[in-house]
PDBQT receptor file of N, H, CA, C and O in Angstrom, charges set to zero:
ATOM      1  N   UNK A   1      32.182  -1.939   6.767  1.00  0.00    +0.000 N 
ATOM      2  CA  UNK A   1      32.361  -2.184   5.351  1.00  0.00    +0.000 C 
ATOM      3  C   UNK A   1      33.373  -3.296   5.140  1.00  0.00    +0.000 C 
ATOM      4  O   UNK A   1      34.301  -3.479   5.928  1.00  0.00    +0.000 OA
ATOM      5  N   UNK A   2      33.170  -4.033   4.058  1.00  0.00    +0.000 N 
ATOM      6  H   UNK A   2      32.416  -3.884   3.418  1.00  0.00    +0.000 HD
ATOM      7  CA  UNK A   2      34.052  -5.142   3.726  1.00  0.00    +0.000 C 
ATOM      8  C   UNK A   2      34.234  -5.172   2.213  1.00  0.00    +0.000 C 
ATOM      9  O   UNK A   2      33.313  -5.543   1.486  1.00  0.00    +0.000 OA
ATOM     10  N   UNK A   3      35.409  -4.786   1.736  1.00  0.00    +0.000 N 
ATOM     11  H   UNK A   3      36.157  -4.484   2.327  1.00  0.00    +0.000 HD
ATOM     12  CA  UNK A   3      35.610  -4.735   0.287  1.00  0.00    +0.000 C 
ATOM     13  C   UNK A   3      35.479  -6.100  -0.391  1.00  0.00    +0.000 C 
ATOM     14  O   UNK A   3      35.270  -6.164  -1.602  1.00  0.00    +0.000 OA
ATOM     15  N   UNK A   4      35.600  -7.190   0.370  1.00  0.00    +0.000 N 
ATOM     16  H   UNK A   4      35.771  -7.137   1.354  1.00  0.00    +0.000 HD
ATOM     17  CA  UNK A   4      35.478  -8.525  -0.213  1.00  0.00    +0.000 C 
ATOM     18  C   UNK A   4      34.035  -9.040  -0.239  1.00  0.00    +0.000 C 
ATOM     19  O   UNK A   4      33.748 -10.044  -0.891  1.00  0.00    +0.000 OA
ATOM     20  N   UNK A   5      33.144  -8.366   0.456  1.00  0.00    +0.000 N 
ATOM     21  H   UNK A   5      33.378  -7.551   0.985  1.00  0.00    +0.000 HD
ATOM     22  CA  UNK A   5      31.742  -8.787   0.519  1.00  0.00    +0.000 C 
ATOM     23  C   UNK A   5      30.974  -8.235  -0.687  1.00  0.00    +0.000 C 
ATOM     24  O   UNK A   5      31.373  -7.227  -1.270  1.00  0.00    +0.000 OA
ATOM     25  N   UNK A   6      29.882  -8.893  -1.057  1.00  0.00    +0.000 N 
ATOM     26  H   UNK A   6      29.558  -9.712  -0.584  1.00  0.00    +0.000 HD
ATOM     27  CA  UNK A   6      29.056  -8.365  -2.150  1.00  0.00    +0.000 C 
ATOM     28  C   UNK A   6      28.598  -6.941  -1.853  1.00  0.00    +0.000 C 
ATOM     29  O   UNK A   6      28.092  -6.658  -0.767  1.00  0.00    +0.000 OA
ATOM     30  N   UNK A   7      28.774  -6.069  -2.800  1.00  0.00    +0.000 N 
ATOM     31  H   UNK A   7      29.186  -6.298  -3.682  1.00  0.00    +0.000 HD
ATOM     32  CA  UNK A   7      28.412  -4.643  -2.688  1.00  0.00    +0.000 C 
ATOM     33  C   UNK A   7      29.177  -3.913  -1.586  1.00  0.00    +0.000 C 
ATOM     34  O   UNK A   7      28.818  -2.796  -1.214  1.00  0.00    +0.000 OA
ATOM     35  N   UNK A   8      30.226  -4.541  -1.066  1.00  0.00    +0.000 N 
ATOM     36  H   UNK A   8      30.517  -5.449  -1.369  1.00  0.00    +0.000 HD
ATOM     37  CA  UNK A   8      31.105  -3.880  -0.110  1.00  0.00    +0.000 C 
ATOM     38  C   UNK A   8      30.618  -3.835   1.323  1.00  0.00    +0.000 C 
ATOM     39  O   UNK A   8      31.207  -3.141   2.153  1.00  0.00    +0.000 OA
ATOM     40  N   UNK A   9      29.547  -4.568   1.634  1.00  0.00    +0.000 N 
ATOM     41  H   UNK A   9      29.069  -5.132   0.960  1.00  0.00    +0.000 HD
ATOM     42  CA  UNK A   9      29.008  -4.534   2.996  1.00  0.00    +0.000 C 
ATOM     43  C   UNK A   9      28.671  -5.945   3.439  1.00  0.00    +0.000 C 
ATOM     44  O   UNK A   9      28.006  -6.689   2.718  1.00  0.00    +0.000 OA
ATOM     45  N   UNK A  10      29.127  -6.309   4.613  1.00  0.00    +0.000 N 
ATOM     46  H   UNK A  10      29.667  -5.705   5.199  1.00  0.00    +0.000 HD
ATOM     47  CA  UNK A  10      28.842  -7.621   5.183  1.00  0.00    +0.000 C 
ATOM     48  C   UNK A  10      27.976  -7.426   6.420  1.00  0.00    +0.000 C 
ATOM     49  O   UNK A  10      28.167  -6.469   7.170  1.00  0.00    +0.000 OA
ATOM     50  N   UNK A  11      27.037  -8.317   6.631  1.00  0.00    +0.000 N 
ATOM     51  H   UNK A  11      26.882  -9.095   6.022  1.00  0.00    +0.000 HD
ATOM     52  CA  UNK A  11      26.168  -8.203   7.802  1.00  0.00    +0.000 C 
ATOM     53  C   UNK A  11      25.916  -9.581   8.393  1.00  0.00    +0.000 C 
ATOM     54  O   UNK A  11      26.154 -10.608   7.757  1.00  0.00    +0.000 OA
ATOM     55  N   UNK A  12      25.430  -9.576   9.621  1.00  0.00    +0.000 N 
ATOM     56  H   UNK A  12      25.237  -8.742  10.138  1.00  0.00    +0.000 HD
ATOM     57  CA  UNK A  12      25.098 -10.837  10.284  1.00  0.00    +0.000 C 
ATOM     58  C   UNK A  12      23.619 -11.137  10.061  1.00  0.00    +0.000 C 
ATOM     59  O   UNK A  12      22.912 -10.359   9.421  1.00  0.00    +0.000 OA
ATOM     60  N   UNK A  13      23.166 -12.242  10.581  1.00  0.00    +0.000 N 
ATOM     61  H   UNK A  13      23.740 -12.874  11.102  1.00  0.00    +0.000 HD
ATOM     62  CA  UNK A  13      21.760 -12.613  10.468  1.00  0.00    +0.000 C 
ATOM     63  C   UNK A  13      20.951 -12.245  11.699  1.00  0.00    +0.000 C 
ATOM     64  O   UNK A  13      19.863 -12.784  11.902  1.00  0.00    +0.000 OA
ATOM     65  N   UNK A  14      21.453 -11.346  12.517  1.00  0.00    +0.000 N 
ATOM     66  H   UNK A  14      22.337 -10.908  12.352  1.00  0.00    +0.000 HD
ATOM     67  CA  UNK A  14      20.785 -10.981  13.766  1.00  0.00    +0.000 C 
ATOM     68  C   UNK A  14      19.823  -9.819  13.560  1.00  0.00    +0.000 C 
ATOM     69  O   UNK A  14      20.085  -8.906  12.776  1.00  0.00    +0.000 OA
ATOM     70  N   UNK A  15      18.694  -9.871  14.286  1.00  0.00    +0.000 N 
ATOM     71  H   UNK A  15      18.481 -10.612  14.923  1.00  0.00    +0.000 HD
ATOM     72  CA  UNK A  15      17.714  -8.795  14.306  1.00  0.00    +0.000 C 
ATOM     73  C   UNK A  15      17.539  -8.351  15.753  1.00  0.00    +0.000 C 
ATOM     74  O   UNK A  15      17.653  -9.154  16.679  1.00  0.00    +0.000 OA
ATOM     75  N   UNK A  16      17.260  -7.066  15.934  1.00  0.00    +0.000 N 
ATOM     76  H   UNK A  16      17.167  -6.414  15.182  1.00  0.00    +0.000 HD
ATOM     77  CA  UNK A  16      17.045  -6.513  17.269  1.00  0.00    +0.000 C 
ATOM     78  C   UNK A  16      15.709  -5.779  17.264  1.00  0.00    +0.000 C 
ATOM     79  O   UNK A  16      15.458  -4.945  16.394  1.00  0.00    +0.000 OA
ATOM     80  N   UNK A  17      14.855  -6.089  18.232  1.00  0.00    +0.000 N 
ATOM     81  H   UNK A  17      15.059  -6.767  18.938  1.00  0.00    +0.000 HD
ATOM     82  CA  UNK A  17      13.567  -5.427  18.383  1.00  0.00    +0.000 C 
ATOM     83  C   UNK A  17      13.716  -4.337  19.434  1.00  0.00    +0.000 C 
ATOM     84  O   UNK A  17      14.075  -4.612  20.578  1.00  0.00    +0.000 OA
ATOM     85  N   UNK A  18      13.440  -3.104  19.043  1.00  0.00    +0.000 N 
ATOM     86  H   UNK A  18      13.148  -2.880  18.113  1.00  0.00    +0.000 HD
ATOM     87  CA  UNK A  18      13.608  -1.945  19.921  1.00  0.00    +0.000 C 
ATOM     88  C   UNK A  18      12.254  -1.268  20.078  1.00  0.00    +0.000 C 
ATOM     89  O   UNK A  18      11.551  -1.047  19.092  1.00  0.00    +0.000 OA
ATOM     90  N   UNK A  19      11.883  -0.935  21.314  1.00  0.00    +0.000 N 
ATOM     91  H   UNK A  19      12.453  -1.114  22.115  1.00  0.00    +0.000 HD
ATOM     92  CA  UNK A  19      10.584  -0.312  21.553  1.00  0.00    +0.000 C 
ATOM     93  C   UNK A  19      10.644   1.195  21.334  1.00  0.00    +0.000 C 
ATOM     94  O   UNK A  19      11.686   1.747  20.981  1.00  0.00    +0.000 OA
ATOM     95  N   UNK A  20       9.504   1.846  21.553  1.00  0.00    +0.000 N 
ATOM     96  H   UNK A  20       8.658   1.397  21.840  1.00  0.00    +0.000 HD
ATOM     97  CA  UNK A  20       9.396   3.286  21.303  1.00  0.00    +0.000 C 
ATOM     98  C   UNK A  20      10.287   4.119  22.224  1.00  0.00    +0.000 C 
ATOM     99  O   UNK A  20      10.574   5.278  21.925  1.00  0.00    +0.000 OA
ATOM    100  N   UNK A  21      10.721   3.538  23.337  1.00  0.00    +0.000 N 
ATOM    101  H   UNK A  21      10.487   2.596  23.579  1.00  0.00    +0.000 HD
ATOM    102  CA  UNK A  21      11.629   4.234  24.251  1.00  0.00    +0.000 C 
ATOM    103  C   UNK A  21      13.090   3.872  23.999  1.00  0.00    +0.000 C 
ATOM    104  O   UNK A  21      13.976   4.219  24.779  1.00  0.00    +0.000 OA
ATOM    105  N   UNK A  22      13.316   3.178  22.909  1.00  0.00    +0.000 N 
ATOM    106  H   UNK A  22      12.595   2.896  22.275  1.00  0.00    +0.000 HD
ATOM    107  CA  UNK A  22      14.652   2.770  22.478  1.00  0.00    +0.000 C 
ATOM    108  C   UNK A  22      15.281   1.702  23.380  1.00  0.00    +0.000 C 
ATOM    109  O   UNK A  22      16.504   1.601  23.482  1.00  0.00    +0.000 OA
ATOM    110  N   UNK A  23      14.424   0.908  24.030  1.00  0.00    +0.000 N 
ATOM    111  H   UNK A  23      13.431   0.990  23.946  1.00  0.00    +0.000 HD
ATOM    112  CA  UNK A  23      14.913  -0.220  24.819  1.00  0.00    +0.000 C 
ATOM    113  C   UNK A  23      14.926  -1.473  23.943  1.00  0.00    +0.000 C 
ATOM    114  O   UNK A  23      14.011  -1.699  23.151  1.00  0.00    +0.000 OA
ATOM    115  N   UNK A  24      15.965  -2.273  24.095  1.00  0.00    +0.000 N 
ATOM    116  H   UNK A  24      16.709  -2.088  24.738  1.00  0.00    +0.000 HD
ATOM    117  CA  UNK A  24      16.026  -3.538  23.374  1.00  0.00    +0.000 C 
ATOM    118  C   UNK A  24      15.056  -4.505  24.042  1.00  0.00    +0.000 C 
ATOM    119  O   UNK A  24      15.172  -4.785  25.235  1.00  0.00    +0.000 OA
ATOM    120  N   UNK A  25      14.102  -5.013  23.270  1.00  0.00    +0.000 N 
ATOM    121  H   UNK A  25      14.008  -4.786  22.301  1.00  0.00    +0.000 HD
ATOM    122  CA  UNK A  25      13.087  -5.919  23.793  1.00  0.00    +0.000 C 
ATOM    123  C   UNK A  25      13.329  -7.370  23.418  1.00  0.00    +0.000 C 
ATOM    124  O   UNK A  25      12.868  -8.280  24.108  1.00  0.00    +0.000 OA
ATOM    125  N   UNK A  26      14.053  -7.589  22.322  1.00  0.00    +0.000 N 
ATOM    126  H   UNK A  26      14.427  -6.850  21.762  1.00  0.00    +0.000 HD
ATOM    127  CA  UNK A  26      14.300  -8.957  21.883  1.00  0.00    +0.000 C 
ATOM    128  C   UNK A  26      15.444  -8.958  20.882  1.00  0.00    +0.000 C 
ATOM    129  O   UNK A  26      15.693  -7.973  20.187  1.00  0.00    +0.000 OA
ATOM    130  N   UNK A  27      16.127 -10.087  20.831  1.00  0.00    +0.000 N 
ATOM    131  H   UNK A  27      15.924 -10.887  21.396  1.00  0.00    +0.000 HD
ATOM    132  CA  UNK A  27      17.213 -10.287  19.873  1.00  0.00    +0.000 C 
ATOM    133  C   UNK A  27      16.954 -11.619  19.183  1.00  0.00    +0.000 C 
ATOM    134  O   UNK A  27      16.536 -12.583  19.823  1.00  0.00    +0.000 OA
ATOM    135  N   UNK A  28      17.201 -11.672  17.887  1.00  0.00    +0.000 N 
ATOM    136  H   UNK A  28      17.540 -10.889  17.367  1.00  0.00    +0.000 HD
ATOM    137  CA  UNK A  28      16.866 -12.864  17.116  1.00  0.00    +0.000 C 
ATOM    138  C   UNK A  28      17.990 -13.238  16.171  1.00  0.00    +0.000 C 
ATOM    139  O   UNK A  28      18.543 -12.392  15.468  1.00  0.00    +0.000 OA
ATOM    140  N   UNK A  29      18.318 -14.518  16.166  1.00  0.00    +0.000 N 
ATOM    141  H   UNK A  29      17.869 -15.205  16.737  1.00  0.00    +0.000 HD
ATOM    142  CA  UNK A  29      19.220 -15.066  15.161  1.00  0.00    +0.000 C 
ATOM    143  C   UNK A  29      18.343 -15.463  13.978  1.00  0.00    +0.000 C 
ATOM    144  O   UNK A  29      17.621 -16.458  14.044  1.00  0.00    +0.000 OA
ATOM    145  N   UNK A  30      18.404 -14.699  12.913  1.00  0.00    +0.000 N 
ATOM    146  H   UNK A  30      18.990 -13.891  12.859  1.00  0.00    +0.000 HD
ATOM    147  CA  UNK A  30      17.535 -14.912  11.762  1.00  0.00    +0.000 C 
ATOM    148  C   UNK A  30      17.748 -16.215  11.030  1.00  0.00    +0.000 C 
ATOM    149  O   UNK A  30      16.965 -16.558  10.144  1.00  0.00    +0.000 OA
ATOM    150  N   UNK A  31      18.787 -16.950  11.379  1.00  0.00    +0.000 N 
ATOM    151  H   UNK A  31      19.423 -16.671  12.098  1.00  0.00    +0.000 HD
ATOM    152  CA  UNK A  31      19.028 -18.242  10.733  1.00  0.00    +0.000 C 
ATOM    153  C   UNK A  31      18.542 -19.416  11.577  1.00  0.00    +0.000 C 
ATOM    154  O   UNK A  31      18.689 -20.571  11.180  1.00  0.00    +0.000 OA
ATOM    155  N   UNK A  32      17.962 -19.123  12.740  1.00  0.00    +0.000 N 
ATOM    156  H   UNK A  32      17.842 -18.184  13.063  1.00  0.00    +0.000 HD
ATOM    157  CA  UNK A  32      17.471 -20.164  13.649  1.00  0.00    +0.000 C 
ATOM    158  C   UNK A  32      15.943 -20.090  13.722  1.00  0.00    +0.000 C 
ATOM    159  O   UNK A  32      15.411 -19.123  14.268  1.00  0.00    +0.000 OA
ATOM    160  N   UNK A  33      15.230 -21.074  13.194  1.00  0.00    +0.000 N 
ATOM    161  H   UNK A  33      15.662 -21.859  12.752  1.00  0.00    +0.000 HD
ATOM    162  CA  UNK A  33      13.764 -21.025  13.170  1.00  0.00    +0.000 C 
ATOM    163  C   UNK A  33      13.119 -20.822  14.543  1.00  0.00    +0.000 C 
ATOM    164  O   UNK A  33      12.127 -20.100  14.648  1.00  0.00    +0.000 OA
ATOM    165  N   UNK A  34      13.654 -21.438  15.586  1.00  0.00    +0.000 N 
ATOM    166  H   UNK A  34      14.459 -22.024  15.500  1.00  0.00    +0.000 HD
ATOM    167  CA  UNK A  34      13.084 -21.253  16.927  1.00  0.00    +0.000 C 
ATOM    168  C   UNK A  34      13.258 -19.814  17.398  1.00  0.00    +0.000 C 
ATOM    169  O   UNK A  34      12.358 -19.248  18.018  1.00  0.00    +0.000 OA
ATOM    170  N   UNK A  35      14.398 -19.230  17.108  1.00  0.00    +0.000 N 
ATOM    171  H   UNK A  35      15.129 -19.690  16.604  1.00  0.00    +0.000 HD
ATOM    172  CA  UNK A  35      14.652 -17.846  17.477  1.00  0.00    +0.000 C 
ATOM    173  C   UNK A  35      13.711 -16.907  16.721  1.00  0.00    +0.000 C 
ATOM    174  O   UNK A  35      13.208 -15.937  17.288  1.00  0.00    +0.000 OA
ATOM    175  N   UNK A  36      13.478 -17.196  15.445  1.00  0.00    +0.000 N 
ATOM    176  H   UNK A  36      13.887 -17.983  14.985  1.00  0.00    +0.000 HD
ATOM    177  CA  UNK A  36      12.570 -16.375  14.636  1.00  0.00    +0.000 C 
ATOM    178  C   UNK A  36      11.147 -16.484  15.167  1.00  0.00    +0.000 C 
ATOM    179  O   UNK A  36      10.450 -15.473  15.256  1.00  0.00    +0.000 OA
ATOM    180  N   UNK A  37      10.699 -17.691  15.523  1.00  0.00    +0.000 N 
ATOM    181  H   UNK A  37      11.265 -18.512  15.451  1.00  0.00    +0.000 HD
ATOM    182  CA  UNK A  37       9.356 -17.868  16.077  1.00  0.00    +0.000 C 
ATOM    183  C   UNK A  37       9.174 -17.047  17.346  1.00  0.00    +0.000 C 
ATOM    184  O   UNK A  37       8.159 -16.370  17.509  1.00  0.00    +0.000 OA
ATOM    185  N   UNK A  38      10.149 -17.104  18.243  1.00  0.00    +0.000 N 
ATOM    186  H   UNK A  38      10.974 -17.654  18.110  1.00  0.00    +0.000 HD
ATOM    187  CA  UNK A  38      10.070 -16.323  19.478  1.00  0.00    +0.000 C 
ATOM    188  C   UNK A  38      10.068 -14.831  19.171  1.00  0.00    +0.000 C 
ATOM    189  O   UNK A  38       9.324 -14.069  19.789  1.00  0.00    +0.000 OA
ATOM    190  N   UNK A  39      10.889 -14.419  18.228  1.00  0.00    +0.000 N 
ATOM    191  H   UNK A  39      11.493 -15.039  17.726  1.00  0.00    +0.000 HD
ATOM    192  CA  UNK A  39      10.980 -13.012  17.851  1.00  0.00    +0.000 C 
ATOM    193  C   UNK A  39       9.634 -12.508  17.319  1.00  0.00    +0.000 C 
ATOM    194  O   UNK A  39       9.208 -11.401  17.647  1.00  0.00    +0.000 OA
ATOM    195  N   UNK A  40       8.975 -13.319  16.505  1.00  0.00    +0.000 N 
ATOM    196  H   UNK A  40       9.321 -14.218  16.239  1.00  0.00    +0.000 HD
ATOM    197  CA  UNK A  40       7.668 -12.932  15.970  1.00  0.00    +0.000 C 
ATOM    198  C   UNK A  40       6.645 -12.775  17.097  1.00  0.00    +0.000 C 
ATOM    199  O   UNK A  40       5.817 -11.864  17.057  1.00  0.00    +0.000 OA
ATOM    200  N   UNK A  41       6.696 -13.645  18.090  1.00  0.00    +0.000 N 
ATOM    201  H   UNK A  41       7.368 -14.385  18.123  1.00  0.00    +0.000 HD
ATOM    202  CA  UNK A  41       5.804 -13.517  19.246  1.00  0.00    +0.000 C 
ATOM    203  C   UNK A  41       6.129 -12.252  20.032  1.00  0.00    +0.000 C 
ATOM    204  O   UNK A  41       5.227 -11.569  20.516  1.00  0.00    +0.000 OA
ATOM    205  N   UNK A  42       7.413 -11.942  20.156  1.00  0.00    +0.000 N 
ATOM    206  H   UNK A  42       8.146 -12.496  19.763  1.00  0.00    +0.000 HD
ATOM    207  CA  UNK A  42       7.820 -10.726  20.856  1.00  0.00    +0.000 C 
ATOM    208  C   UNK A  42       7.330  -9.479  20.119  1.00  0.00    +0.000 C 
ATOM    209  O   UNK A  42       6.942  -8.496  20.750  1.00  0.00    +0.000 OA
ATOM    210  N   UNK A  43       7.349  -9.517  18.797  1.00  0.00    +0.000 N 
ATOM    211  H   UNK A  43       7.664 -10.315  18.284  1.00  0.00    +0.000 HD
ATOM    212  CA  UNK A  43       6.829  -8.394  18.005  1.00  0.00    +0.000 C 
ATOM    213  C   UNK A  43       5.341  -8.223  18.266  1.00  0.00    +0.000 C 
ATOM    214  O   UNK A  43       4.876  -7.109  18.511  1.00  0.00    +0.000 OA
ATOM    215  N   UNK A  44       4.586  -9.327  18.216  1.00  0.00    +0.000 N 
ATOM    216  H   UNK A  44       4.963 -10.231  18.018  1.00  0.00    +0.000 HD
ATOM    217  CA  UNK A  44       3.147  -9.266  18.485  1.00  0.00    +0.000 C 
ATOM    218  C   UNK A  44       2.879  -8.705  19.875  1.00  0.00    +0.000 C 
ATOM    219  O   UNK A  44       2.006  -7.855  20.050  1.00  0.00    +0.000 OA
ATOM    220  N   UNK A  45       3.634  -9.183  20.864  1.00  0.00    +0.000 N 
ATOM    221  H   UNK A  45       4.343  -9.873  20.721  1.00  0.00    +0.000 HD
ATOM    222  CA  UNK A  45       3.452  -8.695  22.236  1.00  0.00    +0.000 C 
ATOM    223  C   UNK A  45       3.702  -7.192  22.312  1.00  0.00    +0.000 C 
ATOM    224  O   UNK A  45       2.936  -6.462  22.941  1.00  0.00    +0.000 OA
ATOM    225  N   UNK A  46       4.763  -6.737  21.679  1.00  0.00    +0.000 N 
ATOM    226  H   UNK A  46       5.386  -7.330  21.168  1.00  0.00    +0.000 HD
ATOM    227  CA  UNK A  46       5.106  -5.317  21.739  1.00  0.00    +0.000 C 
ATOM    228  C   UNK A  46       4.026  -4.469  21.072  1.00  0.00    +0.000 C 
ATOM    229  O   UNK A  46       3.661  -3.414  21.592  1.00  0.00    +0.000 OA
ATOM    230  N   UNK A  47       3.515  -4.916  19.934  1.00  0.00    +0.000 N 
ATOM    231  H   UNK A  47       3.811  -5.773  19.512  1.00  0.00    +0.000 HD
ATOM    232  CA  UNK A  47       2.446  -4.176  19.251  1.00  0.00    +0.000 C 
ATOM    233  C   UNK A  47       1.210  -4.086  20.137  1.00  0.00    +0.000 C 
ATOM    234  O   UNK A  47       0.594  -3.024  20.227  1.00  0.00    +0.000 OA
ATOM    235  N   UNK A  48       0.841  -5.176  20.786  1.00  0.00    +0.000 N 
ATOM    236  H   UNK A  48       1.341  -6.038  20.713  1.00  0.00    +0.000 HD
ATOM    237  CA  UNK A  48      -0.346  -5.204  21.643  1.00  0.00    +0.000 C 
ATOM    238  C   UNK A  48      -0.183  -4.351  22.897  1.00  0.00    +0.000 C 
ATOM    239  O   UNK A  48      -1.173  -3.875  23.452  1.00  0.00    +0.000 OA
ATOM    240  N   UNK A  49       1.037  -4.155  23.342  1.00  0.00    +0.000 N 
ATOM    241  H   UNK A  49       1.842  -4.541  22.890  1.00  0.00    +0.000 HD
ATOM    242  CA  UNK A  49       1.273  -3.460  24.611  1.00  0.00    +0.000 C 
ATOM    243  C   UNK A  49       1.897  -2.081  24.454  1.00  0.00    +0.000 C 
ATOM    244  O   UNK A  49       2.409  -1.519  25.422  1.00  0.00    +0.000 OA
ATOM    245  N   UNK A  50       1.859  -1.545  23.277  1.00  0.00    +0.000 N 
ATOM    246  H   UNK A  50       1.443  -2.001  22.490  1.00  0.00    +0.000 HD
ATOM    247  CA  UNK A  50       2.413  -0.200  23.062  1.00  0.00    +0.000 C 
ATOM    248  C   UNK A  50       1.456   0.851  23.580  1.00  0.00    +0.000 C 
ATOM    249  O   UNK A  50       1.743   2.045  23.490  1.00  0.00    +0.000 OA
TER     250      UNK A  50
């Protein structure tokens, strides 16, 4: 929590992709287009291989 942040909560732009076994499969900097593109491919791969 951050009392100076809007609505009292501050967060980063990072996303984490976690599989059904709770393993981290990918990490993405949501402010970097190349990172987002890779993350989207990782999501597709995980869906296809579940």
